[in-house]
Backbone bond lengths (Angstrom), bond angles and torsions (degrees), N, CA, C in turn:
res aa  C-N    CA-C-N  psi(-1)  N-CA   C-N-CA  omega(-1)  CA-C   N-CA-C  phi
1 M - - - 1.485 - - 1.457 111.16 -
2 K 1.360 115.02 147.85 1.474 117.37 -179.98 1.519 111.42 -101.47
3 A 1.326 118.93 158.97 1.406 125.61 179.72 1.495 111.41 -130.72
4 V 1.336 118.63 142.13 1.462 126.35 174.26 1.470 108.12 -110.48
5 V 1.366 116.93 121.29 1.473 122.01 173.91 1.542 109.09 -104.44
6 L 1.250 114.02 121.06 1.489 120.62 -177.20 1.497 112.94 -83.12
7 C 1.392 118.56 109.21 1.457 119.19 -172.52 1.474 111.20 -131.40
8 A 1.273 123.15 20.74 1.473 122.86 -173.86 1.565 117.29 -87.29
9 G 1.290 116.03 -15.24 1.441 120.55 -173.42 1.512 117.70 -66.49
10 Y 1.296 118.54 163.21 1.449 120.02 178.71 1.530 115.52 -87.39
11 G 1.270 118.26 -19.42 1.425 119.06 179.50 1.519 114.06 64.34
12 T 1.306 115.57 43.87 1.465 120.49 -172.04 1.508 112.52 -67.00
13 R 1.367 118.63 -27.80 1.389 120.21 -179.36 1.564 115.94 -71.70
14 L 1.361 114.93 -7.83 1.452 117.60 172.86 1.514 113.15 -89.92
15 G 1.292 117.19 0.22 1.504 120.29 172.58 1.586 110.82 64.48
16 D 1.303 114.19 -133.00 1.463 117.99 -175.35 1.579 114.45 -63.80
17 L 1.309 116.21 -19.02 1.484 118.66 -178.73 1.532 109.67 -64.64
18 T 1.283 120.28 -27.87 1.426 121.32 -178.31 1.440 114.10 -116.77
19 R 1.307 120.91 18.85 1.413 125.73 -176.07 1.581 108.76 -68.99
20 K 1.391 113.39 -38.26 1.470 118.42 -178.87 1.533 113.39 -121.61
21 V 1.370 114.69 8.69 1.446 121.81 -172.95 1.638 108.80 -135.37
22 P 1.289 117.85 126.00 1.472 118.43 171.58 1.511 111.60 -60.14
23 K 1.336 116.95 140.99 1.412 118.20 -176.70 1.559 114.81 -52.31
24 P 1.259 119.99 -43.84 1.472 119.68 179.02 1.507 112.94 -62.56
25 M 1.371 120.92 -13.93 1.419 124.54 175.68 1.454 116.60 -94.80
26 L 1.344 116.18 2.08 1.453 118.26 175.93 1.610 112.06 -56.09
27 P 1.347 117.50 136.26 1.406 117.67 -175.32 1.542 115.41 -83.23
28 L 1.336 116.51 128.67 1.394 119.69 174.31 1.574 110.26 -120.40
29 Q 1.311 114.21 115.19 1.428 116.73 -171.65 1.526 113.67 54.81
30 G 1.338 115.40 38.57 1.436 123.21 176.41 1.490 119.22 79.80
31 R 1.304 116.85 7.81 1.497 122.40 177.92 1.579 108.72 -135.09
32 P 1.294 116.64 143.94 1.452 120.23 -177.84 1.564 112.73 -62.60
33 L 1.250 112.31 147.59 1.482 121.13 176.47 1.469 110.69 -50.78
34 L 1.376 116.11 -46.42 1.468 120.86 -176.59 1.499 111.58 -62.30
35 L 1.295 121.81 -25.47 1.380 121.61 176.94 1.513 110.89 -67.17
36 Y 1.287 119.56 -41.35 1.424 125.80 -179.88 1.596 104.61 -62.58
37 T 1.374 116.54 -45.82 1.429 120.88 -175.10 1.524 109.28 -60.14
38 L 1.323 117.22 -46.51 1.472 118.80 -176.62 1.523 112.47 -63.18
39 H 1.305 114.04 -43.86 1.465 118.53 177.27 1.490 111.70 -65.18
40 Y 1.343 118.18 -39.27 1.557 119.11 176.09 1.480 111.38 -64.11
41 L 1.316 120.60 -40.41 1.428 120.68 -176.04 1.580 108.72 -70.60
42 A 1.347 113.95 -40.99 1.500 115.84 175.10 1.515 111.10 -59.90
43 S 1.270 119.35 -37.84 1.495 120.74 178.76 1.535 111.85 -66.02
44 Q 1.316 116.90 -26.51 1.494 123.48 178.02 1.582 112.81 -89.89
45 G 1.331 116.09 3.78 1.427 121.00 173.99 1.572 114.81 95.35
46 F 1.322 115.62 7.86 1.426 119.76 174.68 1.513 111.66 -97.46
47 K 1.368 115.17 106.26 1.431 118.67 -173.09 1.613 109.07 -108.59
48 H 1.293 118.56 -13.72 1.454 121.79 -178.60 1.493 107.49 -112.73
49 M 1.362 118.92 117.80 1.424 120.61 -170.53 1.582 106.58 -134.50
50 A 1.345 111.14 148.53 1.449 119.09 173.20 1.545 107.63 -118.35
51 I 1.316 118.22 138.41 1.434 124.78 -179.14 1.504 109.20 -124.10
52 N 1.334 114.35 122.47 1.500 113.97 177.02 1.576 107.78 -91.54
53 L 1.317 110.04 151.40 1.458 118.57 -169.05 1.561 111.99 -136.45
54 H 1.358 114.62 148.19 1.444 117.40 177.80 1.529 109.33 -150.51
55 F 1.401 114.00 -66.50 1.398 122.62 -178.41 1.538 114.99 -84.93
56 L 1.367 113.81 120.09 1.451 118.15 -177.17 1.490 115.28 48.84
57 P 1.336 115.91 53.18 1.474 120.95 -171.22 1.544 112.56 -61.54
58 E 1.331 118.04 -33.17 1.413 124.34 -173.09 1.566 112.27 -63.56
59 Q 1.394 116.25 -26.64 1.405 116.40 177.89 1.478 111.39 -67.15
60 I 1.371 118.42 -31.43 1.419 119.51 178.82 1.525 110.97 -83.68
61 T 1.274 120.26 -42.37 1.458 120.42 176.64 1.466 117.01 -63.51
62 N 1.377 116.83 -38.41 1.467 122.61 176.55 1.512 110.23 -64.41
63 Y 1.333 118.08 -39.96 1.493 118.61 -178.51 1.510 113.39 -73.41
64 F 1.331 116.02 -42.54 1.504 118.79 -169.54 1.584 110.77 -103.58
65 S 1.223 119.52 -13.57 1.504 123.09 -178.78 1.527 107.30 41.99
66 D 1.357 119.71 -132.43 1.434 122.10 178.99 1.511 116.45 -80.50
67 G 1.312 116.98 -2.52 1.408 120.94 179.79 1.538 117.21 87.88
68 S 1.296 116.49 -6.95 1.434 121.95 -173.49 1.543 110.93 -63.82
69 Q 1.261 119.77 -31.04 1.481 121.91 179.82 1.517 112.57 -71.24
70 F 1.354 112.45 -13.70 1.558 117.92 -179.53 1.526 107.54 -110.97
71 G 1.334 119.94 6.84 1.411 120.31 172.72 1.572 112.97 83.93
72 V 1.323 115.28 18.10 1.436 121.17 178.60 1.527 112.29 -134.30
73 S 1.318 117.34 169.42 1.389 120.56 177.01 1.583 108.85 -116.97
74 I 1.351 119.02 126.80 1.457 121.48 -173.80 1.515 110.10 -116.15
75 H 1.312 111.44 131.24 1.474 119.71 173.67 1.565 105.01 -110.52
76 Y 1.338 117.64 133.12 1.437 120.81 -178.78 1.576 109.94 -105.34
77 S 1.276 112.28 144.18 1.513 117.63 -178.93 1.555 105.18 -131.69
78 Y 1.336 115.29 103.96 1.443 117.36 -178.34 1.515 109.95 -89.07
79 E 1.396 114.31 138.54 1.439 122.60 -175.43 1.518 106.94 -114.35
80 P 1.366 121.92 106.67 1.450 120.81 171.48 1.500 113.18 -57.81
81 R 1.357 113.65 -34.43 1.478 120.73 176.04 1.538 109.85 -124.69
82 L 1.286 120.57 134.08 1.414 122.86 -176.93 1.576 109.86 -58.35
83 L 1.349 115.81 131.17 1.499 118.55 -173.97 1.541 111.37 -108.31
84 G 1.371 117.98 1.75 1.492 119.86 -178.48 1.515 110.49 78.87
85 T 1.287 114.48 175.71 1.490 121.17 -175.14 1.507 112.83 -64.75
86 A 1.326 116.02 -43.53 1.472 120.08 -179.74 1.535 113.04 -82.18
87 G 1.365 114.80 -38.04 1.446 117.91 -179.13 1.507 110.14 -64.84
88 A 1.361 119.23 -34.04 1.469 122.92 175.49 1.558 108.92 -60.39
89 V 1.271 116.83 -43.01 1.499 120.91 -177.58 1.536 106.83 -68.14
90 K 1.263 118.90 -45.23 1.422 122.12 -179.51 1.589 110.61 -58.23
91 N 1.241 113.97 -37.04 1.523 121.37 176.90 1.475 112.33 -63.07
92 L 1.371 115.06 -21.27 1.468 121.32 -177.53 1.527 111.61 -97.73
93 E 1.302 117.67 12.07 1.471 123.46 -175.14 1.542 111.25 -52.55
94 P 1.370 122.27 -43.93 1.451 120.05 179.10 1.526 112.82 -61.23
95 W 1.312 114.80 -39.23 1.487 120.54 179.43 1.469 112.91 -66.20
96 L 1.387 117.53 -32.26 1.444 122.54 178.74 1.510 113.34 -88.43
97 A 1.307 118.87 6.44 1.473 118.64 -169.87 1.464 112.74 -63.73
98 N 1.314 121.59 -25.41 1.464 122.01 -175.49 1.515 116.55 -101.12
99 V 1.398 115.27 18.73 1.512 120.02 -178.03 1.536 108.48 -121.23
100 E 1.255 114.94 155.04 1.439 122.51 172.17 1.487 114.29 -93.50
101 D 1.375 116.77 -42.35 1.415 123.94 179.64 1.568 106.29 -132.64
102 F 1.415 113.90 150.05 1.411 116.12 174.90 1.582 107.87 -151.40
103 L 1.300 113.87 163.56 1.422 123.25 -177.61 1.517 111.04 -98.70
104 V 1.362 115.01 141.00 1.461 121.89 170.24 1.514 108.88 -120.71
105 L 1.321 117.34 128.15 1.473 122.49 179.27 1.519 108.66 -132.00
106 Y 1.334 111.55 131.96 1.504 116.30 177.64 1.516 106.97 -72.70
107 G 1.360 114.90 136.78 1.417 122.33 -172.16 1.513 116.64 -73.97
108 D 1.395 116.82 -3.95 1.456 116.64 177.24 1.441 114.07 -107.10
109 I 1.388 115.01 27.40 1.529 120.01 -179.47 1.511 110.16 -113.08
110 L 1.350 113.34 127.10 1.475 118.82 168.14 1.556 104.41 -90.65
111 L 1.307 118.76 120.23 1.487 122.80 -170.34 1.493 110.06 -133.49
112 D 1.377 111.39 134.34 1.462 119.61 173.37 1.525 103.50 -133.44
113 Q 1.368 118.45 91.32 1.414 122.56 -174.03 1.520 106.00 -147.44
114 D 1.394 115.78 129.03 1.415 119.26 172.84 1.470 110.06 -69.95
115 L 1.377 116.63 116.96 1.424 119.45 -174.77 1.499 113.50 -86.28
116 G 1.323 119.04 3.77 1.405 122.49 -179.63 1.520 115.63 -57.39
117 A 1.300 116.18 -41.02 1.504 120.75 178.06 1.500 111.76 -68.16
118 L 1.396 115.33 -32.97 1.473 116.27 178.02 1.493 110.27 -66.27
119 V 1.369 115.21 -48.69 1.499 122.10 -178.66 1.546 109.09 -59.82
120 E 1.370 117.52 -47.40 1.456 120.59 -176.30 1.550 108.27 -62.41
121 R 1.315 119.89 -47.93 1.458 122.95 178.59 1.458 113.34 -56.11
122 H 1.362 114.93 -45.13 1.472 121.67 -175.85 1.598 107.92 -61.49
123 R 1.346 114.24 -42.88 1.495 115.59 -172.27 1.533 107.41 -79.54
124 E 1.313 124.60 -35.83 1.459 120.68 -178.16 1.504 111.97 -73.22
125 T 1.306 119.72 -22.80 1.447 120.75 179.06 1.539 115.25 -96.02
126 G 1.386 113.72 -12.04 1.447 120.42 -174.92 1.476 112.76 59.13
127 A 1.313 118.44 35.80 1.437 124.47 -173.89 1.487 114.22 -68.06
128 L 1.349 119.10 152.36 1.383 122.46 170.22 1.505 110.92 -71.06
129 A 1.357 114.71 -39.54 1.456 120.90 -179.12 1.586 108.69 -145.89
130 T 1.313 116.64 137.29 1.408 119.45 170.81 1.436 108.59 -125.19
131 L 1.321 118.60 123.21 1.438 124.76 -171.69 1.514 112.93 -105.49
132 L 1.264 119.52 139.81 1.475 123.73 169.31 1.517 105.21 -78.98
133 L 1.350 117.86 128.76 1.414 123.17 -175.84 1.557 109.35 -124.36
134 H 1.338 116.31 149.89 1.483 121.35 174.13 1.501 105.68 -141.19
135 Q 1.390 113.00 175.67 1.445 119.90 179.53 1.501 109.69 -113.24
136 R 1.406 111.10 128.80 1.468 116.50 -176.89 1.511 109.49 -159.51
137 P 1.329 119.25 118.30 1.462 118.04 -174.69 1.549 108.39 -68.33
138 G 1.364 112.55 143.32 1.536 116.62 172.31 1.465 111.83 85.53
139 S 1.330 122.15 7.63 1.458 122.56 -176.02 1.574 109.19 -70.50
140 N 1.300 115.31 160.69 1.473 122.40 179.99 1.540 112.07 -74.58
141 S 1.362 118.60 -22.69 1.442 120.15 -174.94 1.513 106.19 -123.61
142 L 1.362 116.53 122.35 1.437 122.99 172.36 1.451 112.01 -103.65
143 V 1.364 117.89 129.64 1.507 121.36 -172.80 1.550 106.47 -132.05
144 Q 1.375 109.70 136.64 1.444 118.95 174.84 1.476 113.96 -112.07
145 M 1.315 119.88 135.03 1.552 125.12 178.87 1.462 104.10 -116.99
146 D 1.402 114.66 148.77 1.497 120.22 164.95 1.492 111.21 -87.70
147 E 1.329 118.97 -170.84 1.474 120.00 -177.43 1.546 112.65 -69.74
148 T 1.254 119.06 -13.86 1.507 122.16 -179.03 1.494 108.05 -92.49
149 G 1.285 121.27 -9.98 1.458 121.56 -173.16 1.506 116.17 94.88
150 R 1.402 117.35 -1.79 1.425 119.96 -179.98 1.545 105.37 -75.15
151 I 1.364 111.55 140.62 1.450 120.75 175.08 1.564 112.46 -76.05
152 T 1.282 116.54 119.86 1.468 117.85 -175.12 1.606 111.71 -116.69
153 G 1.297 113.23 -5.15 1.479 117.83 176.61 1.479 110.83 -152.45
154 F 1.336 118.40 137.72 1.474 120.32 177.61 1.560 106.95 -147.94
155 V 1.305 114.28 117.09 1.468 118.54 178.70 1.481 109.84 -122.44
156 E 1.387 120.82 121.47 1.409 126.82 -179.48 1.561 109.95 -99.29
157 R 1.278 114.68 135.99 1.543 121.48 -179.15 1.556 109.75 54.13
158 P 1.310 118.68 54.65 1.498 119.01 -178.26 1.436 114.60 -63.56
159 T 1.306 116.88 143.76 1.499 121.62 168.99 1.542 111.07 -74.46
160 G 1.304 117.87 170.30 1.418 124.15 178.22 1.561 108.69 -58.34
161 G 1.331 115.30 -42.22 1.429 117.90 -179.81 1.462 114.06 -67.50
162 Q 1.384 118.91 -38.90 1.447 121.89 175.63 1.564 109.38 -63.48
163 R 1.216 119.54 -39.95 1.512 122.63 178.92 1.503 107.59 -60.88
164 A 1.298 118.33 -42.31 1.499 117.69 -177.38 1.453 111.68 -72.78
165 A 1.420 118.75 -36.95 1.405 122.56 179.52 1.463 115.67 -75.02
166 M 1.310 116.26 -29.06 1.475 124.68 -175.89 1.525 110.68 -127.40
167 P 1.317 118.93 73.86 1.457 121.96 -176.19 1.550 109.71 -76.03
168 Y 1.298 120.46 61.84 1.411 121.17 179.69 1.462 111.48 -67.59
169 P 1.364 119.73 138.08 1.455 122.46 -176.82 1.487 117.20 -80.23
170 W 1.297 116.59 -18.02 1.479 120.34 -168.71 1.603 109.81 -108.62
171 V 1.354 116.64 152.48 1.433 120.39 179.39 1.495 107.12 -135.90
172 N 1.351 115.53 161.44 1.513 122.34 -178.45 1.588 108.43 -72.90
173 S 1.324 112.65 134.96 1.455 115.79 178.25 1.462 116.41 -98.15
174 G 1.372 118.39 -4.78 1.501 123.16 -178.68 1.473 110.05 79.03
175 V 1.293 119.52 25.50 1.510 124.31 176.34 1.516 104.48 -131.87
176 H 1.376 115.93 112.61 1.438 122.24 -178.04 1.557 109.92 -126.28
177 L 1.359 114.58 135.18 1.458 118.72 170.33 1.489 106.81 -107.15
178 L 1.331 120.14 116.01 1.437 123.40 -166.09 1.520 111.07 -121.31
179 N 1.341 115.64 143.38 1.448 121.40 169.40 1.502 108.50 -81.11
180 I 1.377 114.56 148.70 1.414 119.64 -175.88 1.545 113.49 -64.19
181 R 1.361 117.06 -14.93 1.474 120.65 175.43 1.483 112.19 -66.19
182 I 1.263 120.05 -17.03 1.470 121.33 -178.80 1.530 111.62 -68.51
183 L 1.360 117.97 -20.81 1.438 118.80 -178.56 1.590 111.45 -65.76
184 A 1.347 115.45 -21.41 1.407 119.37 -179.93 1.532 112.36 -67.32
185 Y 1.399 114.92 -21.45 1.432 121.76 -176.33 1.595 110.13 -91.52
186 I 1.328 117.36 0.93 1.448 119.74 -175.64 1.500 109.05 -115.26
187 P 1.355 120.48 118.92 1.376 119.68 178.36 1.590 112.86 -72.30
188 A 1.305 117.05 150.89 1.466 119.40 -175.80 1.478 112.75 -85.95
189 G 1.299 112.40 150.87 1.432 120.85 167.96 1.553 116.71 72.07
190 Q 1.322 114.91 15.49 1.532 117.77 176.24 1.516 111.40 -142.27
191 P 1.318 116.91 154.39 1.491 120.29 -179.02 1.472 112.53 -62.57
192 V 1.430 114.80 124.12 1.481 121.73 178.28 1.461 105.49 -140.62
193 D 1.314 112.19 139.27 1.527 121.56 -178.87 1.524 110.42 -111.90
194 F 1.309 118.36 133.74 1.444 121.04 -178.71 1.544 112.66 -60.45
195 P 1.330 118.23 -55.25 1.531 115.63 -177.19 1.563 111.99 -64.76
196 R 1.305 115.92 -44.33 1.443 119.80 -173.95 1.542 115.83 -74.86
197 D 1.340 114.53 -43.61 1.440 121.21 -173.90 1.524 119.98 -102.72
198 V 1.287 114.45 -19.77 1.477 120.97 -173.85 1.513 113.00 -112.65
199 F 1.327 116.97 -64.35 1.494 120.85 -177.35 1.518 114.38 -58.58
200 T 1.374 113.33 -45.61 1.531 115.83 -178.42 1.523 110.77 -59.71
201 K 1.291 119.54 -31.31 1.427 125.74 -178.20 1.519 116.79 -79.64
202 L 1.315 112.05 -22.93 1.512 120.16 -173.17 1.559 111.98 -94.38
203 V 1.296 115.67 -17.96 1.535 117.60 -178.87 1.534 108.57 -59.86
204 G 1.345 116.74 125.84 1.448 122.77 178.63 1.502 110.66 89.63
205 K 1.360 120.04 -13.42 1.424 122.17 177.80 1.597 113.55 -107.70
206 E 1.319 114.12 -33.13 1.389 119.87 -179.58 1.525 108.95 -128.06
207 S 1.360 117.72 168.21 1.509 120.73 -178.24 1.519 108.25 -86.55
208 L 1.346 113.89 104.85 1.504 119.20 169.51 1.428 109.12 -112.46
209 Y 1.372 118.34 132.30 1.450 123.96 177.90 1.537 110.74 -122.42
210 G 1.347 114.02 162.86 1.419 121.84 177.77 1.508 109.83 -128.01
211 V 1.342 114.30 147.03 1.498 122.26 172.45 1.477 105.45 -127.71
212 P 1.430 117.51 129.70 1.463 120.68 179.56 1.561 114.01 -69.41
213 L 1.291 111.68 141.23 1.495 119.65 172.61 1.571 109.94 -62.21
214 T 1.295 116.01 134.34 1.520 122.09 176.56 1.484 111.98 -121.77
215 G 1.366 116.72 -14.06 1.466 119.82 -176.64 1.561 111.10 -107.27
216 Y 1.330 113.78 -153.06 1.432 122.10 177.19 1.506 114.92 -92.87
217 R 1.349 115.89 133.80 1.401 118.20 175.62 1.581 108.56 -143.42
218 C 1.360 117.43 136.77 1.390 118.29 172.09 1.536 108.71 -143.48
219 A 1.292 113.70 119.16 1.442 121.60 176.83 1.490 109.73 -83.90
220 I 1.321 119.16 115.44 1.423 121.24 -174.15 1.506 112.58 -90.68
221 D 1.346 113.15 81.70 1.424 122.53 -173.19 1.502 112.30 -116.84
222 S 1.293 118.21 17.14 1.497 121.95 177.40 1.491 106.77 -166.45
223 P 1.373 118.70 160.03 1.474 121.06 179.48 1.508 109.76 -59.04
224 V 1.355 119.52 -35.07 1.398 122.22 -177.69 1.580 109.69 -66.94
225 R 1.257 116.40 -39.09 1.445 120.94 -178.08 1.553 108.51 -73.35
226 C 1.295 115.53 -35.09 1.488 118.91 172.76 1.490 113.37 -59.09
227 A 1.348 116.55 -45.26 1.470 118.50 177.86 1.476 110.52 -68.01
228 E 1.353 119.85 -33.82 1.395 123.65 179.22 1.564 109.59 -62.18
229 A 1.283 116.97 -44.14 1.498 121.83 -179.76 1.490 110.93 -66.94
230 D 1.312 116.38 -39.89 1.513 120.76 176.93 1.505 109.44 -62.25
231 G 1.279 117.96 -45.20 1.478 123.48 177.41 1.482 112.16 -62.94
232 A 1.294 118.81 -38.16 1.490 121.61 -175.88 1.590 108.59 -64.99
233 I 1.352 114.45 -39.12 1.447 119.06 177.87 1.533 109.60 -67.04
234 A 1.284 118.11 -48.07 1.430 123.70 -178.28 1.525 112.04 -61.00
235 Q 1.309 118.37 -33.07 1.466 120.93 -174.21 1.516 113.36 -98.92
236 G 1.338 115.15 -3.68 1.476 122.07 175.56 1.482 114.30 82.44
237 L 1.358 112.05 16.04 1.498 117.45 173.63 1.540 111.02 -71.35
238 Y 1.309 114.33 -32.25 1.466 120.66 173.00 1.553 107.68 -107.13
239 R 1.300 113.71 130.10 1.452 119.44 -176.58 1.580 106.53 -85.19
240 V 1.296 113.69 128.52 1.449 118.54 176.52 1.475 107.75 -67.41
241 P 1.409 120.01 134.16 1.493 119.53 -175.96 1.501 111.05 -57.98
242 P 1.274 116.15 145.34 1.530 121.77 -178.30 1.526 113.58 -58.72
243 G 1.327 118.05 -25.56 1.464 117.00 178.26 1.466 114.29 -85.37
244 M 1.297 118.85 -1.82 1.467 122.09 -177.93 1.570 109.13 -103.35
245 Q 1.339 111.13 122.85 1.443 115.80 -178.63 1.485 112.44 -64.93
246 L 1.316 115.97 136.05 1.491 117.96 178.11 1.506 115.04 -58.13
247 A 1.294 111.88 -29.51 1.517 117.49 -179.31 1.531 108.59 -64.82
248 E 1.325 117.91 -28.08 1.503 120.97 -179.65 1.552 109.21 -62.96
249 V 1.298 115.71 -35.05 1.499 119.61 -171.38 1.564 106.88 -80.31
250 G 1.266 114.03 129.21 1.508 118.42 175.82 1.458 115.48 86.79
251 S 1.406 119.23 -5.54 1.421 119.34 179.26 1.491 108.32 -101.68
252 A 1.320 115.61 164.26 1.518 117.95 -171.47 1.489 107.95 -73.30
253 G 1.303 115.56 146.10 1.510 120.22 -176.63 1.521 106.70 -124.70
């Protein structure tokens, strides 16, 4: 199965940390976040990956090249204009032509989650999309599931009134297992976002399912969260992927 890692954003909420460094290249215990991600995905059986690029792309391509030294194959997709989470995937349609299902992972996430349950649920339901969900107050995406795990409500960027009226317990984790049919819902060549422009419109029309997070996840969207992720690795709260040599962690890169 193939995986798309979204790495094109500027990471402006991280301030000076990302002024000269793409967010996926932020160092955690001396190694870039994206290195952990690639080893993690490889350990989950994803060896063919596409990475979209925009801001300082050469820092990523120079470090990872074709991915062979890390045991994976990397395809790069440069975006002269940012296309959003869904637009980036639509732009990769030729690369995805030979697959039925594929994974999308936001590039600012440090994740330690067994994806077996996500894959199993996706296949047994025949879902168009199966989303990893977690619980976090104040998130930008509110998600409701019924007793079967089917997503019955999805609100992106909710107002205070919407939060009060729809106190959904689940939120989007930025990890999606998608069927190739979803590309038909994404217009080509324009910025499109999965939560805002795709998922919200497909609830009740297509089969969307959710699977609860059971492992470790940290979205590195602020200096505080970056420090939290770095500490989680140092303290063993995050398990270094089995394919990643322990010597790589904490050494100069």
